[in-house]
mmCIF file of the protein (N, C-alpha, C, O) and its ligand, coordinates in Angstrom:
data_MODEL
# 
_entry.id   MODEL 
# 
loop_
_entity.id 
_entity.type 
_entity.pdbx_number_of_molecules 
1 polymer     1 
2 non-polymer 1 
# 
_entity_poly.entity_id                      1 
_entity_poly.type                           'polypeptide(L)' 
_entity_poly.nstd_linkage                   no 
_entity_poly.nstd_monomer                   no 
_entity_poly.pdbx_seq_one_letter_code       MWDSDIQTTDPPLGKCPVCDVTIPAANLVVAYDTDGDWPRMIAECPDCTDAVNPV 
_entity_poly.pdbx_seq_one_letter_code_can   MWDSDIQTTDPPLGKCPVCDVTIPAANLVVAYDTDGDWPRMIAECPDCTDAVNPV 
_entity_poly.pdbx_strand_id                 A 
# 
loop_
_entity_poly_seq.entity_id 
_entity_poly_seq.num 
_entity_poly_seq.mon_id 
_entity_poly_seq.hetero 
1 1  MET n 
1 2  TRP n 
1 3  ASP n 
1 4  SER n 
1 5  ASP n 
1 6  ILE n 
1 7  GLN n 
1 8  THR n 
1 9  THR n 
1 10 ASP n 
1 11 PRO n 
1 12 PRO n 
1 13 LEU n 
1 14 GLY n 
1 15 LYS n 
1 16 CYS n 
1 17 PRO n 
1 18 VAL n 
1 19 CYS n 
1 20 ASP n 
1 21 VAL n 
1 22 THR n 
1 23 ILE n 
1 24 PRO n 
1 25 ALA n 
1 26 ALA n 
1 27 ASN n 
1 28 LEU n 
1 29 VAL n 
1 30 VAL n 
1 31 ALA n 
1 32 TYR n 
1 33 ASP n 
1 34 THR n 
1 35 ASP n 
1 36 GLY n 
1 37 ASP n 
1 38 TRP n 
1 39 PRO n 
1 40 ARG n 
1 41 MET n 
1 42 ILE n 
1 43 ALA n 
1 44 GLU n 
1 45 CYS n 
1 46 PRO n 
1 47 ASP n 
1 48 CYS n 
1 49 THR n 
1 50 ASP n 
1 51 ALA n 
1 52 VAL n 
1 53 ASN n 
1 54 PRO n 
1 55 VAL n 
# 
loop_
_struct_asym.id 
_struct_asym.entity_id 
A 1 
B 2 
# 
loop_
_chem_comp.id 
_chem_comp.type 
_chem_comp.mon_nstd_flag 
ALA 'L-peptide linking' y 
ARG 'L-peptide linking' y 
ASN 'L-peptide linking' y 
ASP 'L-peptide linking' y 
CYS 'L-peptide linking' y 
GLN 'L-peptide linking' y 
GLU 'L-peptide linking' y 
GLY 'peptide linking'   y 
ILE 'L-peptide linking' y 
LEU 'L-peptide linking' y 
LYS 'L-peptide linking' y 
MET 'L-peptide linking' y 
PRO 'L-peptide linking' y 
SER 'L-peptide linking' y 
THR 'L-peptide linking' y 
TRP 'L-peptide linking' y 
TYR 'L-peptide linking' y 
VAL 'L-peptide linking' y 
ZN  non-polymer         . 
# 
_pdbx_entity_nonpoly.entity_id   2 
_pdbx_entity_nonpoly.name        ? 
_pdbx_entity_nonpoly.comp_id     ZN 
# 
_pdbx_nonpoly_scheme.asym_id         B 
_pdbx_nonpoly_scheme.entity_id       2 
_pdbx_nonpoly_scheme.mon_id          ZN 
_pdbx_nonpoly_scheme.ndb_seq_num     1 
_pdbx_nonpoly_scheme.pdb_seq_num     101 
_pdbx_nonpoly_scheme.auth_seq_num    101 
_pdbx_nonpoly_scheme.pdb_mon_id      ZN 
_pdbx_nonpoly_scheme.auth_mon_id     ZN 
_pdbx_nonpoly_scheme.pdb_strand_id   A 
_pdbx_nonpoly_scheme.pdb_ins_code    . 
# 
loop_
_atom_site.group_PDB 
_atom_site.id 
_atom_site.type_symbol 
_atom_site.label_atom_id 
_atom_site.label_alt_id 
_atom_site.label_comp_id 
_atom_site.label_asym_id 
_atom_site.label_entity_id 
_atom_site.label_seq_id 
_atom_site.pdbx_PDB_ins_code 
_atom_site.Cartn_x 
_atom_site.Cartn_y 
_atom_site.Cartn_z 
_atom_site.occupancy 
_atom_site.B_iso_or_equiv 
_atom_site.pdbx_formal_charge 
_atom_site.auth_seq_id 
_atom_site.auth_comp_id 
_atom_site.auth_asym_id 
_atom_site.auth_atom_id 
_atom_site.pdbx_PDB_model_num 
ATOM   1   N  N  . MET A 1 1  ? 6.714   -31.939 7.649  1.00 0.00 ? 1   MET A N  1 
ATOM   2   C  CA . MET A 1 1  ? 7.700   -32.341 8.665  1.00 0.00 ? 1   MET A CA 1 
ATOM   3   C  C  . MET A 1 1  ? 7.303   -31.785 10.016 1.00 0.00 ? 1   MET A C  1 
ATOM   4   O  O  . MET A 1 1  ? 6.352   -31.015 10.144 1.00 0.00 ? 1   MET A O  1 
ATOM   5   N  N  . TRP A 1 2  ? 8.051   -32.194 11.010 1.00 0.00 ? 2   TRP A N  1 
ATOM   6   C  CA . TRP A 1 2  ? 7.724   -31.772 12.369 1.00 0.00 ? 2   TRP A CA 1 
ATOM   7   C  C  . TRP A 1 2  ? 8.130   -30.334 12.611 1.00 0.00 ? 2   TRP A C  1 
ATOM   8   O  O  . TRP A 1 2  ? 9.115   -29.839 12.063 1.00 0.00 ? 2   TRP A O  1 
ATOM   9   N  N  . ASP A 1 3  ? 7.375   -29.703 13.415 1.00 0.00 ? 3   ASP A N  1 
ATOM   10  C  CA . ASP A 1 3  ? 7.704   -28.382 13.907 1.00 0.00 ? 3   ASP A CA 1 
ATOM   11  C  C  . ASP A 1 3  ? 8.786   -28.567 14.957 1.00 0.00 ? 3   ASP A C  1 
ATOM   12  O  O  . ASP A 1 3  ? 8.621   -29.366 15.878 1.00 0.00 ? 3   ASP A O  1 
ATOM   13  N  N  . SER A 1 4  ? 9.880   -27.846 14.834 1.00 0.00 ? 4   SER A N  1 
ATOM   14  C  CA . SER A 1 4  ? 10.963  -28.120 15.763 1.00 0.00 ? 4   SER A CA 1 
ATOM   15  C  C  . SER A 1 4  ? 10.874  -27.340 17.062 1.00 0.00 ? 4   SER A C  1 
ATOM   16  O  O  . SER A 1 4  ? 11.865  -27.201 17.780 1.00 0.00 ? 4   SER A O  1 
ATOM   17  N  N  . ASP A 1 5  ? 9.702   -26.839 17.358 1.00 0.00 ? 5   ASP A N  1 
ATOM   18  C  CA . ASP A 1 5  ? 9.497   -26.279 18.685 1.00 0.00 ? 5   ASP A CA 1 
ATOM   19  C  C  . ASP A 1 5  ? 9.321   -27.327 19.715 1.00 0.00 ? 5   ASP A C  1 
ATOM   20  O  O  . ASP A 1 5  ? 9.265   -27.033 20.909 1.00 0.00 ? 5   ASP A O  1 
ATOM   21  N  N  . ILE A 1 6  ? 9.232   -28.567 19.276 1.00 0.00 ? 6   ILE A N  1 
ATOM   22  C  CA . ILE A 1 6  ? 8.978   -29.660 20.223 1.00 0.00 ? 6   ILE A CA 1 
ATOM   23  C  C  . ILE A 1 6  ? 10.258  -30.000 20.970 1.00 0.00 ? 6   ILE A C  1 
ATOM   24  O  O  . ILE A 1 6  ? 11.305  -30.215 20.359 1.00 0.00 ? 6   ILE A O  1 
ATOM   25  N  N  . GLN A 1 7  ? 10.173  -30.047 22.260 1.00 0.00 ? 7   GLN A N  1 
ATOM   26  C  CA . GLN A 1 7  ? 11.332  -30.353 23.092 1.00 0.00 ? 7   GLN A CA 1 
ATOM   27  C  C  . GLN A 1 7  ? 11.167  -31.722 23.725 1.00 0.00 ? 7   GLN A C  1 
ATOM   28  O  O  . GLN A 1 7  ? 10.096  -32.328 23.693 1.00 0.00 ? 7   GLN A O  1 
ATOM   29  N  N  . THR A 1 8  ? 12.251  -32.180 24.295 1.00 0.00 ? 8   THR A N  1 
ATOM   30  C  CA . THR A 1 8  ? 12.211  -33.512 24.891 1.00 0.00 ? 8   THR A CA 1 
ATOM   31  C  C  . THR A 1 8  ? 11.362  -33.574 26.151 1.00 0.00 ? 8   THR A C  1 
ATOM   32  O  O  . THR A 1 8  ? 10.870  -34.637 26.529 1.00 0.00 ? 8   THR A O  1 
ATOM   33  N  N  . THR A 1 9  ? 11.198  -32.453 26.782 1.00 0.00 ? 9   THR A N  1 
ATOM   34  C  CA . THR A 1 9  ? 10.400  -32.429 28.004 1.00 0.00 ? 9   THR A CA 1 
ATOM   35  C  C  . THR A 1 9  ? 9.002   -31.883 27.738 1.00 0.00 ? 9   THR A C  1 
ATOM   36  O  O  . THR A 1 9  ? 8.505   -31.010 28.450 1.00 0.00 ? 9   THR A O  1 
ATOM   37  N  N  . ASP A 1 10 ? 8.401   -32.411 26.719 1.00 0.00 ? 10  ASP A N  1 
ATOM   38  C  CA . ASP A 1 10 ? 7.064   -31.957 26.383 1.00 0.00 ? 10  ASP A CA 1 
ATOM   39  C  C  . ASP A 1 10 ? 6.068   -32.263 27.490 1.00 0.00 ? 10  ASP A C  1 
ATOM   40  O  O  . ASP A 1 10 ? 6.118   -33.325 28.111 1.00 0.00 ? 10  ASP A O  1 
ATOM   41  N  N  . PRO A 1 11 ? 5.184   -31.343 27.725 1.00 0.00 ? 11  PRO A N  1 
ATOM   42  C  CA . PRO A 1 11 ? 4.073   -31.650 28.622 1.00 0.00 ? 11  PRO A CA 1 
ATOM   43  C  C  . PRO A 1 11 ? 3.129   -32.630 27.928 1.00 0.00 ? 11  PRO A C  1 
ATOM   44  O  O  . PRO A 1 11 ? 3.186   -32.786 26.709 1.00 0.00 ? 11  PRO A O  1 
ATOM   45  N  N  . PRO A 1 12 ? 2.288   -33.270 28.673 1.00 0.00 ? 12  PRO A N  1 
ATOM   46  C  CA . PRO A 1 12 ? 1.318   -34.178 28.041 1.00 0.00 ? 12  PRO A CA 1 
ATOM   47  C  C  . PRO A 1 12 ? 0.474   -33.437 27.015 1.00 0.00 ? 12  PRO A C  1 
ATOM   48  O  O  . PRO A 1 12 ? 0.270   -32.227 27.109 1.00 0.00 ? 12  PRO A O  1 
ATOM   49  N  N  . LEU A 1 13 ? -0.005  -34.180 26.047 1.00 0.00 ? 13  LEU A N  1 
ATOM   50  C  CA . LEU A 1 13 ? -0.797  -33.567 24.984 1.00 0.00 ? 13  LEU A CA 1 
ATOM   51  C  C  . LEU A 1 13 ? -2.194  -33.209 25.453 1.00 0.00 ? 13  LEU A C  1 
ATOM   52  O  O  . LEU A 1 13 ? -2.831  -32.283 24.951 1.00 0.00 ? 13  LEU A O  1 
ATOM   53  N  N  . GLY A 1 14 ? -2.644  -33.969 26.427 1.00 0.00 ? 14  GLY A N  1 
ATOM   54  C  CA . GLY A 1 14 ? -4.006  -33.770 26.892 1.00 0.00 ? 14  GLY A CA 1 
ATOM   55  C  C  . GLY A 1 14 ? -4.537  -35.103 27.365 1.00 0.00 ? 14  GLY A C  1 
ATOM   56  O  O  . GLY A 1 14 ? -3.782  -36.012 27.709 1.00 0.00 ? 14  GLY A O  1 
ATOM   57  N  N  . LYS A 1 15 ? -5.829  -35.195 27.373 1.00 0.00 ? 15  LYS A N  1 
ATOM   58  C  CA . LYS A 1 15 ? -6.450  -36.433 27.827 1.00 0.00 ? 15  LYS A CA 1 
ATOM   59  C  C  . LYS A 1 15 ? -7.272  -37.056 26.721 1.00 0.00 ? 15  LYS A C  1 
ATOM   60  O  O  . LYS A 1 15 ? -7.793  -36.381 25.834 1.00 0.00 ? 15  LYS A O  1 
ATOM   61  N  N  . CYS A 1 16 ? -7.365  -38.356 26.807 1.00 0.00 ? 16  CYS A N  1 
ATOM   62  C  CA . CYS A 1 16 ? -8.207  -39.083 25.865 1.00 0.00 ? 16  CYS A CA 1 
ATOM   63  C  C  . CYS A 1 16 ? -9.667  -38.740 26.131 1.00 0.00 ? 16  CYS A C  1 
ATOM   64  O  O  . CYS A 1 16 ? -10.135 -38.837 27.265 1.00 0.00 ? 16  CYS A O  1 
ATOM   65  N  N  . PRO A 1 17 ? -10.383 -38.340 25.089 1.00 0.00 ? 17  PRO A N  1 
ATOM   66  C  CA . PRO A 1 17 ? -11.798 -37.997 25.295 1.00 0.00 ? 17  PRO A CA 1 
ATOM   67  C  C  . PRO A 1 17 ? -12.652 -39.219 25.601 1.00 0.00 ? 17  PRO A C  1 
ATOM   68  O  O  . PRO A 1 17 ? -13.784 -39.098 26.068 1.00 0.00 ? 17  PRO A O  1 
ATOM   69  N  N  . VAL A 1 18 ? -12.109 -40.372 25.340 1.00 0.00 ? 18  VAL A N  1 
ATOM   70  C  CA . VAL A 1 18 ? -12.873 -41.596 25.545 1.00 0.00 ? 18  VAL A CA 1 
ATOM   71  C  C  . VAL A 1 18 ? -12.694 -42.122 26.967 1.00 0.00 ? 18  VAL A C  1 
ATOM   72  O  O  . VAL A 1 18 ? -13.672 -42.399 27.661 1.00 0.00 ? 18  VAL A O  1 
ATOM   73  N  N  . CYS A 1 19 ? -11.446 -42.255 27.393 1.00 0.00 ? 19  CYS A N  1 
ATOM   74  C  CA . CYS A 1 19 ? -11.219 -42.874 28.696 1.00 0.00 ? 19  CYS A CA 1 
ATOM   75  C  C  . CYS A 1 19 ? -10.535 -41.949 29.698 1.00 0.00 ? 19  CYS A C  1 
ATOM   76  O  O  . CYS A 1 19 ? -10.208 -42.380 30.803 1.00 0.00 ? 19  CYS A O  1 
ATOM   77  N  N  . ASP A 1 20 ? -10.312 -40.687 29.334 1.00 0.00 ? 20  ASP A N  1 
ATOM   78  C  CA . ASP A 1 20 ? -9.830  -39.691 30.282 1.00 0.00 ? 20  ASP A CA 1 
ATOM   79  C  C  . ASP A 1 20 ? -8.422  -39.973 30.819 1.00 0.00 ? 20  ASP A C  1 
ATOM   80  O  O  . ASP A 1 20 ? -8.065  -39.525 31.908 1.00 0.00 ? 20  ASP A O  1 
ATOM   81  N  N  . VAL A 1 21 ? -7.641  -40.707 30.056 1.00 0.00 ? 21  VAL A N  1 
ATOM   82  C  CA . VAL A 1 21 ? -6.264  -40.986 30.440 1.00 0.00 ? 21  VAL A CA 1 
ATOM   83  C  C  . VAL A 1 21 ? -5.359  -39.901 29.848 1.00 0.00 ? 21  VAL A C  1 
ATOM   84  O  O  . VAL A 1 21 ? -5.574  -39.458 28.720 1.00 0.00 ? 21  VAL A O  1 
ATOM   85  N  N  . THR A 1 22 ? -4.359  -39.481 30.602 1.00 0.00 ? 22  THR A N  1 
ATOM   86  C  CA . THR A 1 22 ? -3.414  -38.490 30.104 1.00 0.00 ? 22  THR A CA 1 
ATOM   87  C  C  . THR A 1 22 ? -2.550  -39.101 29.010 1.00 0.00 ? 22  THR A C  1 
ATOM   88  O  O  . THR A 1 22 ? -2.006  -40.194 29.168 1.00 0.00 ? 22  THR A O  1 
ATOM   89  N  N  . ILE A 1 23 ? -2.432  -38.385 27.909 1.00 0.00 ? 23  ILE A N  1 
ATOM   90  C  CA . ILE A 1 23 ? -1.663  -38.875 26.770 1.00 0.00 ? 23  ILE A CA 1 
ATOM   91  C  C  . ILE A 1 23 ? -0.316  -38.160 26.727 1.00 0.00 ? 23  ILE A C  1 
ATOM   92  O  O  . ILE A 1 23 ? -0.274  -36.944 26.539 1.00 0.00 ? 23  ILE A O  1 
ATOM   93  N  N  . PRO A 1 24 ? 0.779   -38.887 26.898 1.00 0.00 ? 24  PRO A N  1 
ATOM   94  C  CA . PRO A 1 24 ? 2.105   -38.249 26.861 1.00 0.00 ? 24  PRO A CA 1 
ATOM   95  C  C  . PRO A 1 24 ? 2.455   -37.782 25.460 1.00 0.00 ? 24  PRO A C  1 
ATOM   96  O  O  . PRO A 1 24 ? 1.926   -38.283 24.467 1.00 0.00 ? 24  PRO A O  1 
ATOM   97  N  N  . ALA A 1 25 ? 3.358   -36.808 25.400 1.00 0.00 ? 25  ALA A N  1 
ATOM   98  C  CA . ALA A 1 25 ? 3.754   -36.226 24.117 1.00 0.00 ? 25  ALA A CA 1 
ATOM   99  C  C  . ALA A 1 25 ? 4.337   -37.269 23.176 1.00 0.00 ? 25  ALA A C  1 
ATOM   100 O  O  . ALA A 1 25 ? 4.236   -37.133 21.957 1.00 0.00 ? 25  ALA A O  1 
ATOM   101 N  N  . ALA A 1 26 ? 4.941   -38.299 23.728 1.00 0.00 ? 26  ALA A N  1 
ATOM   102 C  CA . ALA A 1 26 ? 5.549   -39.341 22.911 1.00 0.00 ? 26  ALA A CA 1 
ATOM   103 C  C  . ALA A 1 26 ? 4.518   -40.112 22.098 1.00 0.00 ? 26  ALA A C  1 
ATOM   104 O  O  . ALA A 1 26 ? 4.863   -40.790 21.130 1.00 0.00 ? 26  ALA A O  1 
ATOM   105 N  N  . ASN A 1 27 ? 3.264   -40.009 22.489 1.00 0.00 ? 27  ASN A N  1 
ATOM   106 C  CA . ASN A 1 27 ? 2.214   -40.734 21.780 1.00 0.00 ? 27  ASN A CA 1 
ATOM   107 C  C  . ASN A 1 27 ? 1.630   -39.945 20.625 1.00 0.00 ? 27  ASN A C  1 
ATOM   108 O  O  . ASN A 1 27 ? 0.691   -40.390 19.966 1.00 0.00 ? 27  ASN A O  1 
ATOM   109 N  N  . LEU A 1 28 ? 2.187   -38.786 20.388 1.00 0.00 ? 28  LEU A N  1 
ATOM   110 C  CA . LEU A 1 28 ? 1.692   -37.977 19.281 1.00 0.00 ? 28  LEU A CA 1 
ATOM   111 C  C  . LEU A 1 28 ? 1.879   -38.713 17.964 1.00 0.00 ? 28  LEU A C  1 
ATOM   112 O  O  . LEU A 1 28 ? 2.964   -39.217 17.672 1.00 0.00 ? 28  LEU A O  1 
ATOM   113 N  N  . VAL A 1 29 ? 0.837   -38.771 17.188 1.00 0.00 ? 29  VAL A N  1 
ATOM   114 C  CA . VAL A 1 29 ? 0.918   -39.396 15.871 1.00 0.00 ? 29  VAL A CA 1 
ATOM   115 C  C  . VAL A 1 29 ? 1.095   -38.332 14.803 1.00 0.00 ? 29  VAL A C  1 
ATOM   116 O  O  . VAL A 1 29 ? 1.994   -38.424 13.968 1.00 0.00 ? 29  VAL A O  1 
ATOM   117 N  N  . VAL A 1 30 ? 0.253   -37.342 14.832 1.00 0.00 ? 30  VAL A N  1 
ATOM   118 C  CA . VAL A 1 30 ? 0.358   -36.269 13.854 1.00 0.00 ? 30  VAL A CA 1 
ATOM   119 C  C  . VAL A 1 30 ? -0.229  -34.996 14.452 1.00 0.00 ? 30  VAL A C  1 
ATOM   120 O  O  . VAL A 1 30 ? -1.184  -35.034 15.228 1.00 0.00 ? 30  VAL A O  1 
ATOM   121 N  N  . ALA A 1 31 ? 0.362   -33.879 14.074 1.00 0.00 ? 31  ALA A N  1 
ATOM   122 C  CA . ALA A 1 31 ? -0.171  -32.592 14.499 1.00 0.00 ? 31  ALA A CA 1 
ATOM   123 C  C  . ALA A 1 31 ? -0.209  -31.681 13.294 1.00 0.00 ? 31  ALA A C  1 
ATOM   124 O  O  . ALA A 1 31 ? 0.734   -31.642 12.504 1.00 0.00 ? 31  ALA A O  1 
ATOM   125 N  N  . TYR A 1 32 ? -1.271  -30.967 13.157 1.00 0.00 ? 32  TYR A N  1 
ATOM   126 C  CA . TYR A 1 32 ? -1.311  -30.032 12.063 1.00 0.00 ? 32  TYR A CA 1 
ATOM   127 C  C  . TYR A 1 32 ? -1.808  -28.691 12.522 1.00 0.00 ? 32  TYR A C  1 
ATOM   128 O  O  . TYR A 1 32 ? -2.684  -28.576 13.379 1.00 0.00 ? 32  TYR A O  1 
ATOM   129 N  N  . ASP A 1 33 ? -1.217  -27.675 11.918 1.00 0.00 ? 33  ASP A N  1 
ATOM   130 C  CA . ASP A 1 33 ? -1.620  -26.313 12.236 1.00 0.00 ? 33  ASP A CA 1 
ATOM   131 C  C  . ASP A 1 33 ? -2.802  -25.930 11.368 1.00 0.00 ? 33  ASP A C  1 
ATOM   132 O  O  . ASP A 1 33 ? -2.807  -26.131 10.153 1.00 0.00 ? 33  ASP A O  1 
ATOM   133 N  N  . THR A 1 34 ? -3.770  -25.391 12.010 1.00 0.00 ? 34  THR A N  1 
ATOM   134 C  CA . THR A 1 34 ? -4.908  -24.878 11.255 1.00 0.00 ? 34  THR A CA 1 
ATOM   135 C  C  . THR A 1 34 ? -4.847  -23.365 11.280 1.00 0.00 ? 34  THR A C  1 
ATOM   136 O  O  . THR A 1 34 ? -4.210  -22.769 12.149 1.00 0.00 ? 34  THR A O  1 
ATOM   137 N  N  . ASP A 1 35 ? -5.502  -22.761 10.337 1.00 0.00 ? 35  ASP A N  1 
ATOM   138 C  CA . ASP A 1 35 ? -5.488  -21.303 10.277 1.00 0.00 ? 35  ASP A CA 1 
ATOM   139 C  C  . ASP A 1 35 ? -6.434  -20.715 11.307 1.00 0.00 ? 35  ASP A C  1 
ATOM   140 O  O  . ASP A 1 35 ? -7.651  -20.894 11.245 1.00 0.00 ? 35  ASP A O  1 
ATOM   141 N  N  . GLY A 1 36 ? -5.840  -20.011 12.251 1.00 0.00 ? 36  GLY A N  1 
ATOM   142 C  CA . GLY A 1 36 ? -6.672  -19.296 13.208 1.00 0.00 ? 36  GLY A CA 1 
ATOM   143 C  C  . GLY A 1 36 ? -7.188  -20.135 14.356 1.00 0.00 ? 36  GLY A C  1 
ATOM   144 O  O  . GLY A 1 36 ? -7.247  -19.671 15.495 1.00 0.00 ? 36  GLY A O  1 
ATOM   145 N  N  . ASP A 1 37 ? -7.556  -21.347 14.067 1.00 0.00 ? 37  ASP A N  1 
ATOM   146 C  CA . ASP A 1 37 ? -8.142  -22.176 15.108 1.00 0.00 ? 37  ASP A CA 1 
ATOM   147 C  C  . ASP A 1 37 ? -7.045  -22.869 15.909 1.00 0.00 ? 37  ASP A C  1 
ATOM   148 O  O  . ASP A 1 37 ? -5.862  -22.719 15.603 1.00 0.00 ? 37  ASP A O  1 
ATOM   149 N  N  . TRP A 1 38 ? -7.429  -23.617 16.921 1.00 0.00 ? 38  TRP A N  1 
ATOM   150 C  CA . TRP A 1 38 ? -6.454  -24.323 17.732 1.00 0.00 ? 38  TRP A CA 1 
ATOM   151 C  C  . TRP A 1 38 ? -5.833  -25.455 16.931 1.00 0.00 ? 38  TRP A C  1 
ATOM   152 O  O  . TRP A 1 38 ? -6.486  -26.040 16.067 1.00 0.00 ? 38  TRP A O  1 
ATOM   153 N  N  . PRO A 1 39 ? -4.555  -25.768 17.218 1.00 0.00 ? 39  PRO A N  1 
ATOM   154 C  CA . PRO A 1 39 ? -3.880  -26.840 16.470 1.00 0.00 ? 39  PRO A CA 1 
ATOM   155 C  C  . PRO A 1 39 ? -4.541  -28.186 16.719 1.00 0.00 ? 39  PRO A C  1 
ATOM   156 O  O  . PRO A 1 39 ? -4.931  -28.506 17.842 1.00 0.00 ? 39  PRO A O  1 
ATOM   157 N  N  . ARG A 1 40 ? -4.655  -28.941 15.688 1.00 0.00 ? 40  ARG A N  1 
ATOM   158 C  CA . ARG A 1 40 ? -5.284  -30.250 15.819 1.00 0.00 ? 40  ARG A CA 1 
ATOM   159 C  C  . ARG A 1 40 ? -4.217  -31.319 15.912 1.00 0.00 ? 40  ARG A C  1 
ATOM   160 O  O  . ARG A 1 40 ? -3.193  -31.263 15.230 1.00 0.00 ? 40  ARG A O  1 
ATOM   161 N  N  . MET A 1 41 ? -4.469  -32.278 16.754 1.00 0.00 ? 41  MET A N  1 
ATOM   162 C  CA . MET A 1 41 ? -3.505  -33.343 16.968 1.00 0.00 ? 41  MET A CA 1 
ATOM   163 C  C  . MET A 1 41 ? -4.232  -34.671 16.941 1.00 0.00 ? 41  MET A C  1 
ATOM   164 O  O  . MET A 1 41 ? -5.404  -34.784 17.300 1.00 0.00 ? 41  MET A O  1 
ATOM   165 N  N  . ILE A 1 42 ? -3.498  -35.653 16.505 1.00 0.00 ? 42  ILE A N  1 
ATOM   166 C  CA . ILE A 1 42 ? -3.973  -37.016 16.663 1.00 0.00 ? 42  ILE A CA 1 
ATOM   167 C  C  . ILE A 1 42 ? -2.903  -37.749 17.444 1.00 0.00 ? 42  ILE A C  1 
ATOM   168 O  O  . ILE A 1 42 ? -1.722  -37.696 17.101 1.00 0.00 ? 42  ILE A O  1 
ATOM   169 N  N  . ALA A 1 43 ? -3.316  -38.427 18.486 1.00 0.00 ? 43  ALA A N  1 
ATOM   170 C  CA . ALA A 1 43 ? -2.379  -39.143 19.328 1.00 0.00 ? 43  ALA A CA 1 
ATOM   171 C  C  . ALA A 1 43 ? -2.966  -40.490 19.693 1.00 0.00 ? 43  ALA A C  1 
ATOM   172 O  O  . ALA A 1 43 ? -4.181  -40.690 19.719 1.00 0.00 ? 43  ALA A O  1 
ATOM   173 N  N  . GLU A 1 44 ? -2.059  -41.400 19.973 1.00 0.00 ? 44  GLU A N  1 
ATOM   174 C  CA . GLU A 1 44 ? -2.523  -42.723 20.350 1.00 0.00 ? 44  GLU A CA 1 
ATOM   175 C  C  . GLU A 1 44 ? -2.711  -42.786 21.851 1.00 0.00 ? 44  GLU A C  1 
ATOM   176 O  O  . GLU A 1 44 ? -1.785  -42.525 22.618 1.00 0.00 ? 44  GLU A O  1 
ATOM   177 N  N  . CYS A 1 45 ? -3.901  -43.129 22.254 1.00 0.00 ? 45  CYS A N  1 
ATOM   178 C  CA . CYS A 1 45 ? -4.196  -43.244 23.679 1.00 0.00 ? 45  CYS A CA 1 
ATOM   179 C  C  . CYS A 1 45 ? -3.488  -44.472 24.246 1.00 0.00 ? 45  CYS A C  1 
ATOM   180 O  O  . CYS A 1 45 ? -3.594  -45.558 23.677 1.00 0.00 ? 45  CYS A O  1 
ATOM   181 N  N  . PRO A 1 46 ? -2.758  -44.314 25.371 1.00 0.00 ? 46  PRO A N  1 
ATOM   182 C  CA . PRO A 1 46 ? -2.047  -45.450 25.943 1.00 0.00 ? 46  PRO A CA 1 
ATOM   183 C  C  . PRO A 1 46 ? -2.995  -46.487 26.552 1.00 0.00 ? 46  PRO A C  1 
ATOM   184 O  O  . PRO A 1 46 ? -2.599  -47.623 26.810 1.00 0.00 ? 46  PRO A O  1 
ATOM   185 N  N  . ASP A 1 47 ? -4.214  -46.098 26.772 1.00 0.00 ? 47  ASP A N  1 
ATOM   186 C  CA . ASP A 1 47 ? -5.155  -47.018 27.408 1.00 0.00 ? 47  ASP A CA 1 
ATOM   187 C  C  . ASP A 1 47 ? -5.997  -47.774 26.390 1.00 0.00 ? 47  ASP A C  1 
ATOM   188 O  O  . ASP A 1 47 ? -5.989  -49.005 26.363 1.00 0.00 ? 47  ASP A O  1 
ATOM   189 N  N  . CYS A 1 48 ? -6.726  -47.035 25.552 1.00 0.00 ? 48  CYS A N  1 
ATOM   190 C  CA . CYS A 1 48 ? -7.584  -47.713 24.583 1.00 0.00 ? 48  CYS A CA 1 
ATOM   191 C  C  . CYS A 1 48 ? -6.863  -47.927 23.250 1.00 0.00 ? 48  CYS A C  1 
ATOM   192 O  O  . CYS A 1 48 ? -7.425  -48.513 22.325 1.00 0.00 ? 48  CYS A O  1 
ATOM   193 N  N  . THR A 1 49 ? -5.603  -47.445 23.153 1.00 0.00 ? 49  THR A N  1 
ATOM   194 C  CA . THR A 1 49 ? -4.765  -47.593 21.950 1.00 0.00 ? 49  THR A CA 1 
ATOM   195 C  C  . THR A 1 49 ? -5.492  -47.158 20.676 1.00 0.00 ? 49  THR A C  1 
ATOM   196 O  O  . THR A 1 49 ? -5.268  -47.697 19.592 1.00 0.00 ? 49  THR A O  1 
ATOM   197 N  N  . ASP A 1 50 ? -6.339  -46.200 20.838 1.00 0.00 ? 50  ASP A N  1 
ATOM   198 C  CA . ASP A 1 50 ? -7.049  -45.645 19.706 1.00 0.00 ? 50  ASP A CA 1 
ATOM   199 C  C  . ASP A 1 50 ? -6.408  -44.318 19.329 1.00 0.00 ? 50  ASP A C  1 
ATOM   200 O  O  . ASP A 1 50 ? -5.744  -43.687 20.151 1.00 0.00 ? 50  ASP A O  1 
ATOM   201 N  N  . ALA A 1 51 ? -6.603  -43.906 18.111 1.00 0.00 ? 51  ALA A N  1 
ATOM   202 C  CA . ALA A 1 51 ? -6.131  -42.589 17.692 1.00 0.00 ? 51  ALA A CA 1 
ATOM   203 C  C  . ALA A 1 51 ? -7.229  -41.578 18.034 1.00 0.00 ? 51  ALA A C  1 
ATOM   204 O  O  . ALA A 1 51 ? -8.349  -41.653 17.528 1.00 0.00 ? 51  ALA A O  1 
ATOM   205 N  N  . VAL A 1 52 ? -6.883  -40.655 18.886 1.00 0.00 ? 52  VAL A N  1 
ATOM   206 C  CA . VAL A 1 52 ? -7.868  -39.706 19.377 1.00 0.00 ? 52  VAL A CA 1 
ATOM   207 C  C  . VAL A 1 52 ? -7.348  -38.280 19.265 1.00 0.00 ? 52  VAL A C  1 
ATOM   208 O  O  . VAL A 1 52 ? -6.158  -38.057 19.043 1.00 0.00 ? 52  VAL A O  1 
ATOM   209 N  N  . ASN A 1 53 ? -8.233  -37.339 19.416 1.00 0.00 ? 53  ASN A N  1 
ATOM   210 C  CA . ASN A 1 53 ? -7.834  -35.943 19.558 1.00 0.00 ? 53  ASN A CA 1 
ATOM   211 C  C  . ASN A 1 53 ? -7.751  -35.629 21.037 1.00 0.00 ? 53  ASN A C  1 
ATOM   212 O  O  . ASN A 1 53 ? -8.775  -35.586 21.718 1.00 0.00 ? 53  ASN A O  1 
ATOM   213 N  N  . PRO A 1 54 ? -6.529  -35.405 21.551 1.00 0.00 ? 54  PRO A N  1 
ATOM   214 C  CA . PRO A 1 54 ? -6.396  -35.103 22.979 1.00 0.00 ? 54  PRO A CA 1 
ATOM   215 C  C  . PRO A 1 54 ? -7.195  -33.861 23.345 1.00 0.00 ? 54  PRO A C  1 
ATOM   216 O  O  . PRO A 1 54 ? -7.252  -32.897 22.582 1.00 0.00 ? 54  PRO A O  1 
ATOM   217 N  N  . VAL A 1 55 ? -7.799  -33.895 24.499 1.00 0.00 ? 55  VAL A N  1 
ATOM   218 C  CA . VAL A 1 55 ? -8.576  -32.741 24.973 1.00 0.00 ? 55  VAL A CA 1 
ATOM   219 C  C  . VAL A 1 55 ? -7.978  -32.189 26.259 1.00 0.00 ? 55  VAL A C  1 
ATOM   220 O  O  . VAL A 1 55 ? -8.492  -31.217 26.812 1.00 0.00 ? 55  VAL A O  1 
HETATM 221 ZN ZN . ZN  B 2 .  ? -8.445  -43.731 25.495 1.00 0.00 2 101 ZN  A ZN 1 
# 
């Protein structure tokens, strides 16, 4: 399930590594916590509509 630390005023997730467009938090598809490393996310890019890892 979702981590409930997420608020309605989320900052953008990052940028699409493919087309450098800012990906809003609403485009988040899935996020998973990894042990020790940075959290991994998959989000849909609003431009190329691909599932990417925001950077
Ligand atoms: Zn893109």
